[in-house]
Structures are given as C-alpha cells and as structure tokens.
C-alpha positions as YAML, in Angstrom:
chain: A
units: angstrom
residues:
- id: 1
  name: MET
  ca: [65.87, 18.23, 184.08]
- id: 2
  name: ILE
  ca: [65.73, 21.69, 182.88]
- id: 3
  name: ASP
  ca: [67.24, 22.68, 179.67]
- id: 4
  name: LEU
  ca: [69.69, 25.40, 180.55]
- id: 5
  name: THR
  ca: [69.64, 26.37, 176.85]
- id: 6
  name: TYR
  ca: [66.04, 26.92, 176.39]
- id: 7
  name: GLN
  ca: [66.05, 28.68, 180.17]
- id: 8
  name: LYS
  ca: [68.40, 31.00, 178.73]
- id: 9
  name: LEU
  ca: [66.40, 31.78, 175.80]
- id: 10
  name: LEU
  ca: [62.98, 32.30, 177.53]
- id: 11
  name: GLY
  ca: [61.89, 35.82, 176.59]
- id: 12
  name: ARG
  ca: [64.04, 35.92, 173.50]
- id: 13
  name: LYS
  ca: [61.69, 37.47, 171.02]
- id: 14
  name: VAL
  ca: [61.94, 38.12, 167.47]
- id: 15
  name: GLY
  ca: [59.52, 40.32, 165.11]
- id: 16
  name: ILE
  ca: [59.61, 39.76, 161.44]
- id: 17
  name: ILE
  ca: [57.75, 42.60, 159.19]
- id: 18
  name: GLY
  ca: [56.58, 41.27, 155.82]
- id: 19
  name: SER
  ca: [54.83, 38.00, 155.82]
- id: 20
  name: GLY
  ca: [56.26, 36.72, 151.96]
- id: 21
  name: ALA
  ca: [58.36, 33.84, 150.86]
- id: 22
  name: VAL
  ca: [61.61, 35.23, 152.86]
- id: 23
  name: GLY
  ca: [59.69, 36.19, 155.80]
- id: 24
  name: THR
  ca: [58.13, 33.26, 157.09]
- id: 25
  name: THR
  ca: [60.74, 30.89, 155.77]
- id: 26
  name: PHE
  ca: [62.82, 32.61, 158.14]
- id: 27
  name: ALA
  ca: [60.28, 32.22, 160.95]
- id: 28
  name: TYR
  ca: [60.12, 28.46, 160.15]
- id: 29
  name: SER
  ca: [64.04, 28.34, 160.06]
- id: 30
  name: LEU
  ca: [63.70, 30.24, 163.70]
- id: 31
  name: LEU
  ca: [60.86, 27.52, 164.82]
- id: 32
  name: ILE
  ca: [63.08, 24.65, 163.96]
- id: 33
  name: SER
  ca: [66.35, 26.18, 165.53]
- id: 34
  name: GLY
  ca: [64.42, 26.70, 168.93]
- id: 35
  name: LEU
  ca: [66.71, 30.37, 169.34]
- id: 36
  name: SER
  ca: [63.53, 32.50, 170.16]
- id: 37
  name: SER
  ca: [60.51, 31.80, 172.56]
- id: 38
  name: GLU
  ca: [58.10, 34.25, 170.41]
- id: 39
  name: ILE
  ca: [57.66, 35.03, 167.05]
- id: 40
  name: VAL
  ca: [55.56, 37.63, 165.93]
- id: 41
  name: LEU
  ca: [54.69, 38.06, 162.38]
- id: 42
  name: VAL
  ca: [53.57, 41.50, 161.24]
- id: 43
  name: ASP
  ca: [52.18, 42.39, 157.65]
- id: 44
  name: VAL
  ca: [49.43, 44.89, 156.05]
- id: 45
  name: ASN
  ca: [47.89, 41.71, 155.00]
- id: 46
  name: LYS
  ca: [46.69, 41.04, 158.64]
- id: 47
  name: GLN
  ca: [44.73, 37.63, 156.92]
- id: 48
  name: ARG
  ca: [48.03, 36.41, 155.45]
- id: 49
  name: ALA
  ca: [50.30, 36.53, 158.30]
- id: 50
  name: GLU
  ca: [47.28, 35.05, 160.35]
- id: 51
  name: GLY
  ca: [47.41, 32.00, 157.84]
- id: 52
  name: GLU
  ca: [51.15, 31.69, 157.95]
- id: 53
  name: ALA
  ca: [51.22, 31.70, 162.11]
- id: 54
  name: MET
  ca: [48.14, 29.12, 162.13]
- id: 55
  name: ASP
  ca: [50.62, 27.06, 159.85]
- id: 56
  name: LEU
  ca: [53.77, 27.51, 162.14]
- id: 57
  name: ASN
  ca: [51.79, 26.71, 164.97]
- id: 58
  name: HIS
  ca: [50.77, 23.24, 164.19]
- id: 59
  name: GLY
  ca: [53.95, 22.54, 163.75]
- id: 60
  name: VAL
  ca: [55.40, 23.36, 167.33]
- id: 61
  name: PRO
  ca: [54.52, 20.04, 168.84]
- id: 62
  name: PHE
  ca: [57.42, 19.08, 166.72]
- id: 63
  name: ALA
  ca: [59.96, 21.51, 167.51]
- id: 64
  name: SER
  ca: [60.67, 23.64, 170.65]
- id: 65
  name: PRO
  ca: [57.96, 25.42, 172.70]
- id: 66
  name: THR
  ca: [57.51, 29.02, 170.72]
- id: 67
  name: ARG
  ca: [54.50, 31.36, 170.79]
- id: 68
  name: ILE
  ca: [54.40, 32.60, 167.30]
- id: 69
  name: TRP
  ca: [51.24, 35.29, 165.79]
- id: 70
  name: ALA
  ca: [50.01, 37.79, 163.33]
- id: 71
  name: GLY
  ca: [50.41, 41.08, 165.51]
- id: 72
  name: GLU
  ca: [50.72, 44.73, 165.32]
- id: 73
  name: TYR
  ca: [53.62, 47.10, 165.32]
- id: 74
  name: SER
  ca: [52.76, 47.45, 169.12]
- id: 75
  name: ASP
  ca: [53.76, 43.69, 169.48]
- id: 76
  name: LEU
  ca: [57.25, 44.96, 168.50]
- id: 77
  name: GLN
  ca: [57.71, 46.29, 171.93]
- id: 78
  name: ASP
  ca: [59.78, 44.17, 173.80]
- id: 79
  name: ALA
  ca: [61.21, 42.16, 170.78]
- id: 80
  name: ASP
  ca: [65.09, 41.75, 170.80]
- id: 81
  name: ILE
  ca: [65.67, 41.63, 166.93]
- id: 82
  name: VAL
  ca: [63.15, 43.09, 164.30]
- id: 83
  name: ALA
  ca: [63.69, 41.82, 160.74]
- id: 84
  name: ILE
  ca: [62.17, 44.16, 157.97]
- id: 85
  name: SER
  ca: [61.51, 41.76, 155.04]
- id: 86
  name: VAL
  ca: [59.00, 43.41, 152.67]
- id: 87
  name: ASP
  ca: [59.64, 44.61, 149.09]
- id: 88
  name: LYS
  ca: [57.53, 45.62, 146.06]
- id: 89
  name: GLY
  ca: [58.94, 42.32, 144.20]
- id: 90
  name: GLN
  ca: [61.89, 42.06, 142.20]
- id: 91
  name: LYS
  ca: [61.18, 40.85, 138.62]
- id: 92
  name: ILE
  ca: [63.27, 38.36, 136.85]
- id: 93
  name: ARG
  ca: [66.53, 39.69, 135.94]
- id: 94
  name: GLN
  ca: [65.46, 43.40, 137.48]
- id: 95
  name: SER
  ca: [68.85, 44.41, 138.95]
- id: 96
  name: ARG
  ca: [68.44, 44.69, 143.35]
- id: 97
  name: LEU
  ca: [68.96, 48.62, 142.68]
- id: 98
  name: GLU
  ca: [66.00, 49.08, 140.56]
- id: 99
  name: LEU
  ca: [63.88, 48.36, 143.96]
- id: 100
  name: ALA
  ca: [65.31, 51.14, 145.80]
- id: 101
  name: SER
  ca: [62.78, 54.02, 145.12]
- id: 102
  name: GLY
  ca: [59.91, 51.65, 145.98]
- id: 103
  name: ASN
  ca: [61.29, 49.95, 148.84]
- id: 104
  name: TYR
  ca: [62.50, 53.37, 150.50]
- id: 105
  name: GLU
  ca: [58.79, 54.79, 150.36]
- id: 106
  name: LEU
  ca: [57.91, 51.51, 152.46]
- id: 107
  name: PHE
  ca: [60.80, 52.19, 154.93]
- id: 108
  name: LYS
  ca: [59.30, 55.68, 155.68]
- id: 109
  name: ASP
  ca: [56.31, 54.53, 157.40]
- id: 110
  name: ILE
  ca: [58.06, 50.97, 158.77]
- id: 111
  name: VAL
  ca: [61.05, 52.42, 160.42]
- id: 112
  name: PRO
  ca: [59.11, 54.74, 162.03]
- id: 113
  name: SER
  ca: [56.45, 52.41, 163.22]
- id: 114
  name: ILE
  ca: [58.92, 49.84, 164.77]
- id: 115
  name: VAL
  ca: [60.67, 52.84, 166.77]
- id: 116
  name: LYS
  ca: [57.66, 54.18, 168.14]
- id: 117
  name: TYR
  ca: [57.26, 51.06, 169.97]
- id: 118
  name: ASN
  ca: [61.04, 49.83, 170.50]
- id: 119
  name: LYS
  ca: [63.82, 52.12, 170.51]
- id: 120
  name: ASP
  ca: [66.26, 49.16, 171.85]
- id: 121
  name: CYS
  ca: [65.78, 46.40, 169.61]
- id: 122
  name: ILE
  ca: [68.36, 45.61, 166.71]
- id: 123
  name: LEU
  ca: [67.34, 45.82, 163.37]
- id: 124
  name: LEU
  ca: [67.99, 43.43, 160.99]
- id: 125
  name: VAL
  ca: [67.41, 44.44, 157.31]
- id: 126
  name: VAL
  ca: [66.63, 41.93, 154.49]
- id: 127
  name: SER
  ca: [64.67, 43.95, 151.94]
- id: 128
  name: ASN
  ca: [66.65, 44.72, 148.72]
- id: 129
  name: PRO
  ca: [68.67, 46.70, 147.60]
- id: 130
  name: LEU
  ca: [69.89, 45.62, 150.92]
- id: 131
  name: ASP
  ca: [73.00, 48.08, 151.45]
- id: 132
  name: VAL
  ca: [70.75, 50.83, 150.73]
- id: 133
  name: MET
  ca: [67.75, 49.78, 152.59]
- id: 134
  name: THR
  ca: [70.38, 49.23, 155.64]
- id: 135
  name: TYR
  ca: [71.60, 52.78, 155.57]
- id: 136
  name: ALA
  ca: [68.37, 54.10, 155.29]
- id: 137
  name: ALA
  ca: [66.92, 52.24, 158.09]
- id: 138
  name: LEU
  ca: [69.91, 53.38, 160.27]
- id: 139
  name: LYS
  ca: [69.39, 57.15, 159.44]
- id: 140
  name: LEU
  ca: [65.38, 56.93, 159.75]
- id: 141
  name: SER
  ca: [65.66, 55.01, 162.95]
- id: 142
  name: GLY
  ca: [68.23, 56.95, 164.63]
- id: 143
  name: PHE
  ca: [69.62, 53.96, 166.15]
- id: 144
  name: PRO
  ca: [73.42, 53.28, 166.75]
- id: 145
  name: ARG
  ca: [75.29, 51.63, 163.82]
- id: 146
  name: ASN
  ca: [75.76, 48.44, 165.87]
- id: 147
  name: ARG
  ca: [72.05, 47.85, 166.23]
- id: 148
  name: VAL
  ca: [71.30, 48.39, 162.68]
- id: 149
  name: ILE
  ca: [72.22, 45.01, 160.36]
- id: 150
  name: GLY
  ca: [71.83, 44.30, 156.96]
- id: 151
  name: SER
  ca: [71.75, 40.51, 155.99]
- id: 152
  name: GLY
  ca: [74.45, 41.53, 153.59]
- id: 153
  name: THR
  ca: [76.70, 39.29, 151.88]
- id: 154
  name: ALA
  ca: [76.45, 36.21, 154.31]
- id: 155
  name: LEU
  ca: [74.44, 34.27, 151.72]
- id: 156
  name: ASP
  ca: [76.62, 35.40, 148.78]
- id: 157
  name: THR
  ca: [79.71, 34.31, 150.77]
- id: 158
  name: ALA
  ca: [77.96, 31.02, 151.80]
- id: 159
  name: ARG
  ca: [77.10, 30.25, 147.59]
- id: 160
  name: LEU
  ca: [80.91, 31.19, 146.92]
- id: 161
  name: ARG
  ca: [82.20, 28.71, 149.81]
- id: 162
  name: PHE
  ca: [79.68, 25.85, 148.81]
- id: 163
  name: LEU
  ca: [80.79, 26.29, 144.98]
- id: 164
  name: LEU
  ca: [84.33, 26.16, 145.85]
- id: 165
  name: GLY
  ca: [83.75, 23.12, 148.12]
- id: 166
  name: ASP
  ca: [82.06, 21.26, 145.19]
- id: 167
  name: TYR
  ca: [85.10, 22.32, 142.85]
- id: 168
  name: LEU
  ca: [87.88, 21.17, 145.44]
- id: 169
  name: LYS
  ca: [85.91, 18.12, 146.59]
- id: 170
  name: ILE
  ca: [85.44, 19.45, 150.40]
- id: 171
  name: ASP
  ca: [83.55, 20.22, 152.78]
- id: 172
  name: PRO
  ca: [82.18, 23.61, 151.78]
- id: 173
  name: ARG
  ca: [82.44, 24.42, 156.06]
- id: 174
  name: ASN
  ca: [85.76, 23.90, 155.86]
- id: 175
  name: VAL
  ca: [86.54, 26.48, 153.00]
- id: 176
  name: HIS
  ca: [87.10, 30.07, 153.98]
- id: 177
  name: ALA
  ca: [86.46, 32.87, 151.57]
- id: 178
  name: TYR
  ca: [84.85, 36.11, 151.83]
- id: 179
  name: ILE
  ca: [82.57, 38.24, 149.36]
- id: 180
  name: ILE
  ca: [82.32, 41.71, 150.45]
- id: 181
  name: GLY
  ca: [80.75, 45.19, 149.34]
- id: 182
  name: GLU
  ca: [77.31, 45.31, 147.66]
- id: 183
  name: HIS
  ca: [75.17, 42.40, 147.96]
- id: 184
  name: GLY
  ca: [74.07, 42.45, 144.35]
- id: 185
  name: ASP
  ca: [76.12, 43.33, 140.62]
- id: 186
  name: THR
  ca: [79.42, 45.16, 142.41]
- id: 187
  name: GLU
  ca: [80.09, 42.51, 145.03]
- id: 188
  name: VAL
  ca: [83.83, 41.58, 145.47]
- id: 189
  name: PRO
  ca: [85.41, 38.26, 145.83]
- id: 190
  name: VAL
  ca: [88.22, 38.38, 148.38]
- id: 191
  name: TRP
  ca: [90.37, 35.77, 146.14]
- id: 192
  name: SER
  ca: [93.82, 37.41, 147.67]
- id: 193
  name: LEU
  ca: [92.79, 35.55, 151.03]
- id: 194
  name: ALA
  ca: [90.96, 32.60, 149.88]
- id: 195
  name: ASN
  ca: [92.28, 29.29, 151.49]
- id: 196
  name: VAL
  ca: [91.64, 25.92, 152.96]
- id: 197
  name: ALA
  ca: [93.24, 24.97, 155.97]
- id: 198
  name: GLY
  ca: [95.33, 27.99, 156.33]
- id: 199
  name: ILE
  ca: [96.56, 27.45, 152.82]
- id: 200
  name: ARG
  ca: [95.70, 29.55, 150.06]
- id: 201
  name: LEU
  ca: [93.98, 28.46, 147.04]
- id: 202
  name: LYS
  ca: [97.16, 28.51, 144.67]
- id: 203
  name: ASP
  ca: [99.16, 26.33, 147.10]
- id: 204
  name: TYR
  ca: [96.22, 23.93, 148.41]
- id: 205
  name: CYS
  ca: [95.13, 23.11, 145.03]
- id: 206
  name: PRO
  ca: [98.00, 21.07, 143.81]
- id: 207
  name: LEU
  ca: [97.98, 19.53, 147.13]
- id: 208
  name: CYS
  ca: [94.65, 17.61, 146.33]
- id: 209
  name: GLY
  ca: [95.17, 16.91, 142.58]
- id: 210
  name: VAL
  ca: [92.91, 19.95, 141.42]
- id: 211
  name: GLU
  ca: [94.29, 22.49, 139.18]
- id: 212
  name: TYR
  ca: [94.45, 25.98, 140.16]
- id: 213
  name: ASN
  ca: [92.80, 27.86, 137.29]
- id: 214
  name: ALA
  ca: [91.93, 31.65, 137.59]
- id: 215
  name: GLU
  ca: [89.57, 31.49, 134.84]
- id: 216
  name: GLU
  ca: [87.27, 28.69, 136.68]
- id: 217
  name: PHE
  ca: [87.24, 30.62, 139.44]
- id: 218
  name: ASN
  ca: [85.90, 33.71, 138.32]
- id: 219
  name: ASN
  ca: [83.36, 31.75, 136.69]
- id: 220
  name: LEU
  ca: [82.21, 30.45, 139.88]
- id: 221
  name: PHE
  ca: [81.91, 33.77, 141.07]
- id: 222
  name: LEU
  ca: [80.01, 34.71, 138.28]
- id: 223
  name: ARG
  ca: [77.74, 32.15, 139.26]
- id: 224
  name: VAL
  ca: [77.41, 33.39, 142.82]
- id: 225
  name: LYS
  ca: [77.02, 36.67, 141.58]
- id: 226
  name: ASN
  ca: [73.98, 35.47, 139.27]
- id: 227
  name: ALA
  ca: [72.81, 33.16, 141.70]
- id: 228
  name: GLY
  ca: [69.52, 35.15, 142.62]
- id: 229
  name: TYR
  ca: [68.64, 36.09, 138.83]
- id: 230
  name: GLU
  ca: [68.89, 32.37, 138.31]
- id: 231
  name: ILE
  ca: [66.91, 30.98, 141.03]
- id: 232
  name: LEU
  ca: [64.31, 33.76, 140.06]
- id: 233
  name: GLU
  ca: [64.15, 32.73, 136.64]
- id: 234
  name: ARG
  ca: [63.39, 29.04, 137.71]
- id: 235
  name: LYS
  ca: [61.17, 29.46, 141.28]
- id: 236
  name: GLY
  ca: [59.89, 33.04, 141.11]
- id: 237
  name: ARG
  ca: [61.69, 33.60, 144.75]
- id: 238
  name: THR
  ca: [64.69, 32.88, 146.73]
- id: 239
  name: ASN
  ca: [63.77, 31.93, 150.38]
- id: 240
  name: TYR
  ca: [65.59, 29.01, 151.96]
- id: 241
  name: ALA
  ca: [69.10, 29.81, 151.89]
- id: 242
  name: VAL
  ca: [68.55, 33.29, 152.95]
- id: 243
  name: ALA
  ca: [66.48, 32.36, 155.82]
- id: 244
  name: LEU
  ca: [69.24, 30.05, 157.33]
- id: 245
  name: ALA
  ca: [71.67, 32.88, 156.96]
- id: 246
  name: LEU
  ca: [69.22, 35.10, 158.94]
- id: 247
  name: THR
  ca: [68.66, 32.49, 161.26]
- id: 248
  name: LYS
  ca: [72.47, 32.47, 161.60]
- id: 249
  name: ILE
  ca: [72.95, 35.73, 162.24]
- id: 250
  name: VAL
  ca: [70.29, 35.66, 164.77]
- id: 251
  name: GLN
  ca: [71.69, 32.88, 166.68]
- id: 252
  name: SER
  ca: [75.11, 34.79, 167.03]
- id: 253
  name: ILE
  ca: [73.34, 37.40, 168.66]
- id: 254
  name: LEU
  ca: [70.86, 35.73, 170.69]
- id: 255
  name: ARG
  ca: [73.36, 33.46, 172.16]
- id: 256
  name: ASP
  ca: [76.35, 36.21, 171.97]
- id: 257
  name: GLU
  ca: [78.38, 33.84, 169.93]
- id: 258
  name: ASN
  ca: [80.67, 36.68, 168.64]
- id: 259
  name: ALA
  ca: [81.06, 35.16, 165.13]
- id: 260
  name: ILE
  ca: [82.40, 36.41, 162.29]
- id: 261
  name: LEU
  ca: [80.06, 37.05, 159.39]
- id: 262
  name: THR
  ca: [79.70, 39.16, 156.45]
- id: 263
  name: VAL
  ca: [76.86, 41.70, 157.04]
- id: 264
  name: SER
  ca: [76.10, 45.02, 156.06]
- id: 265
  name: THR
  ca: [77.21, 47.56, 158.12]
- id: 266
  name: PHE
  ca: [78.08, 50.95, 158.30]
- id: 267
  name: LEU
  ca: [81.47, 51.77, 157.61]
- id: 268
  name: GLU
  ca: [83.89, 54.61, 158.21]
- id: 269
  name: ASP
  ca: [87.49, 54.50, 156.41]
- id: 270
  name: TYR
  ca: [87.40, 50.98, 155.26]
- id: 271
  name: HIS
  ca: [89.82, 51.00, 152.77]
- id: 272
  name: GLY
  ca: [89.05, 54.83, 152.07]
- id: 273
  name: VAL
  ca: [85.09, 54.08, 152.17]
- id: 274
  name: SER
  ca: [83.01, 56.02, 154.99]
- id: 275
  name: ASP
  ca: [79.16, 56.98, 155.30]
- id: 276
  name: ILE
  ca: [77.63, 53.87, 153.83]
- id: 277
  name: CYS
  ca: [76.75, 50.43, 154.46]
- id: 278
  name: LEU
  ca: [78.34, 47.47, 153.12]
- id: 279
  name: SER
  ca: [79.34, 43.89, 153.85]
- id: 280
  name: VAL
  ca: [82.33, 43.47, 155.64]
- id: 281
  name: PRO
  ca: [83.26, 40.87, 158.38]
- id: 282
  name: VAL
  ca: [82.42, 41.89, 161.88]
- id: 283
  name: VAL
  ca: [82.29, 40.32, 165.26]
- id: 284
  name: LEU
  ca: [78.71, 39.93, 165.82]
- id: 285
  name: GLY
  ca: [77.25, 39.35, 169.17]
- id: 286
  name: LYS
  ca: [74.50, 40.32, 171.86]
- id: 287
  name: ASP
  ca: [74.99, 44.25, 171.03]
- id: 288
  name: GLY
  ca: [75.00, 43.75, 167.42]
- id: 289
  name: VAL
  ca: [77.91, 44.57, 165.29]
- id: 290
  name: GLY
  ca: [80.82, 44.48, 167.42]
- id: 291
  name: LYS
  ca: [84.57, 44.60, 165.66]
- id: 292
  name: VAL
  ca: [84.46, 45.17, 162.06]
- id: 293
  name: ILE
  ca: [87.36, 43.33, 160.56]
- id: 294
  name: LYS
  ca: [89.75, 45.33, 158.34]
- id: 295
  name: LEU
  ca: [90.64, 42.75, 155.70]
- id: 296
  name: PRO
  ca: [94.20, 43.27, 153.87]
- id: 297
  name: LEU
  ca: [92.91, 43.48, 150.62]
- id: 298
  name: ASN
  ca: [95.24, 43.88, 147.48]
- id: 299
  name: PRO
  ca: [95.21, 47.00, 145.04]
- id: 300
  name: GLN
  ca: [92.76, 45.53, 142.72]
- id: 301
  name: GLU
  ca: [90.18, 44.25, 145.35]
- id: 302
  name: ILE
  ca: [90.75, 47.44, 147.12]
- id: 303
  name: SER
  ca: [89.62, 49.85, 144.22]
- id: 304
  name: ASP
  ca: [86.69, 47.38, 143.03]
- id: 305
  name: PHE
  ca: [85.26, 47.72, 146.80]
- id: 306
  name: GLN
  ca: [85.75, 51.35, 146.39]
- id: 307
  name: LYS
  ca: [83.46, 51.08, 143.24]
- id: 308
  name: SER
  ca: [80.88, 49.15, 144.82]
- id: 309
  name: ALA
  ca: [80.74, 51.79, 147.34]
- id: 310
  name: ARG
  ca: [80.22, 54.26, 144.75]
- id: 311
  name: THR
  ca: [77.53, 52.14, 143.17]
- id: 312
  name: VAL
  ca: [75.59, 52.11, 146.63]
- id: 313
  name: GLN
  ca: [76.38, 55.77, 147.25]
- id: 314
  name: ASP
  ca: [75.01, 56.92, 143.91]
- id: 315
  name: VAL
  ca: [71.74, 55.30, 144.53]
- id: 316
  name: VAL
  ca: [71.55, 56.54, 147.96]
- id: 317
  name: HIS
  ca: [71.38, 60.11, 146.77]
- id: 318
  name: SER
  ca: [69.13, 59.28, 143.65]
- id: 319
  name: LEU
  ca: [66.74, 59.02, 146.64]
- id: 320
  name: GLY
  ca: [66.89, 62.55, 147.34]
- id: 321
  name: THR
  ca: [67.15, 61.33, 151.01]
- id: 322
  name: PRO
  ca: [67.39, 64.44, 153.96]
- id: 323
  name: PHE
  ca: [70.80, 61.67, 155.13]
...
C-alpha cells in the first residue's frame, strides 16, 4: 500500500546554505522527520558539505527515502524552501546584534545567488542577528513579504514554555505563552496573555498549588533571554533545539498546517511598529506567512515591543543599507 503522506511529499526539496552545526543538525532533523524527499547542502567549504552529506546519507536506511547531497546554488532552482544558516561565528557573550555587519556582507552575495536560480521559493533565515538578517533578505531578494521568514522567537517561545511547564509541573506543550519582538536581548514576554487550559497564570497557579510569583516568572524570562549565551559558554554552540524549531516551521509550510508560530516577519502598523521584521504569532502555511495575529498587549508590553523594534531598526540603519 502506498504511503499517501510520503506520496504527497514527493518532490519536496529543501536547500540549506551553510554546513555548520545548525545547518547540519537541521538537515538531520529533516531526514528523521521524513518531510523532504531532497535536501541539498550548499557551503563555501564544499568538502565539509560533502562529508556531512555522506554521513547523513548513511542514515537513510534507518529513516525515510531522502536524497541528500552537497550542491551549488544552481541546485536550488526547484527548492520549495531555502534556509540560510551562515554567520561569522558568535563569540561567547557577544550580542547577536554585533554580528550584523559581517553577516550582512555575506548576505549580499548569498541572497542574490539564490534568487538567480530560484525566484519562487520561501526563504527561511536562521543567521543572526535574526531580525536584521530577515529584513536584509527581504530587501535583497525582492520577494513578497510572506515568502521571507526568520526563525525568530519560535525557539525563545519554546524555552519559555519549557521553563514554565517545569515550574508548574505540567507538560510544556500545554503552556500557552509567547515571546515576541527581537530574537535577542530586547525580546518581550507576553505575560498578560500567558495561560494554561485557557486560564491566566495568576488564576491557574492557585489551582495547582503553585505560588504565583511575578519575580520568579521574571527570573524564568531572564533564563530564556540568556539561554543562548549560557549554552555557548558550556558547549560553544546551540544547534539541537533551533533545528527542531526549523523543522516545525518547514512542516507547517510543506504540509500547509496553518500552525501559529512566532516567526520574524515584515510588519506594518503592529502596535505602531512598521517597516521592520520582528517576531509575532503568525499563521504559517504553504504560501509562507498568512495572517499576522495582532495580540491585545497591555501598555507596558506595547512600549517594550516598540523599544525592541527601535533597537533592530537602529542596527539596520547602521549598516548603511539602501533600503
């Protein structure tokens, strides 16, 4: 009997620019998921990409039928999604925003090289500073805004839900809370809407015998915000969780799930914020970003979100871009 899910996914191709820790872990996660029938790795270090492709291919007998190879930009011509996961390398305790200049120089070559061979794909940006690079990819590609997406705070949101789940002693998948704004130091936790089973945190905590402690929740958020730095100090890179976040984003697109995820997207008058890419909840389907969900934020959250936007916009302007 033919697996209808696999049959539907035949021809689904994902390109990954960059064969570093994030790019290759993403490829590994994609292989296990069975979402894509073709994965092509593109890297200036062709030998490294070839080695990674060989290693991944040797796992195909344990996973779904997938063709994986190291290719050139021309091999991206029929890719459904192209992920960009390259950067100059983030040093310990270096702000993501400090990576902007070097990575923008890389993007000025990478994005036009993708567009030369594929004008119909969805661009999925992973490089930091995430929101600045998503905005740069949008402008450099000339693609419609729905087809340029940054992984954004999908990972930050997952980190918050994990820590809240641990604190409340419940499955983190049953925690509904968002991190919005910059994927970085000015990101914003939306505490006013955080809930479990439709019950706001302040009301839920007494029901399960857990103290509602605003200071403790703020400490949880600080752990979320600093998680990347803490992991870098301990192992020199972050790769597993972000790869799973990317796979979820790809899944929602290729399967047209219309999942609601916090990804970086171009905004127009979102609580007074326009002409910048930041993370907010969106409906994600086969055409990329569909509906942008405008959360009913409280005044402090709106102020913090606008501050986050100004921070990202200042970095964009500092690049001297012709945008």
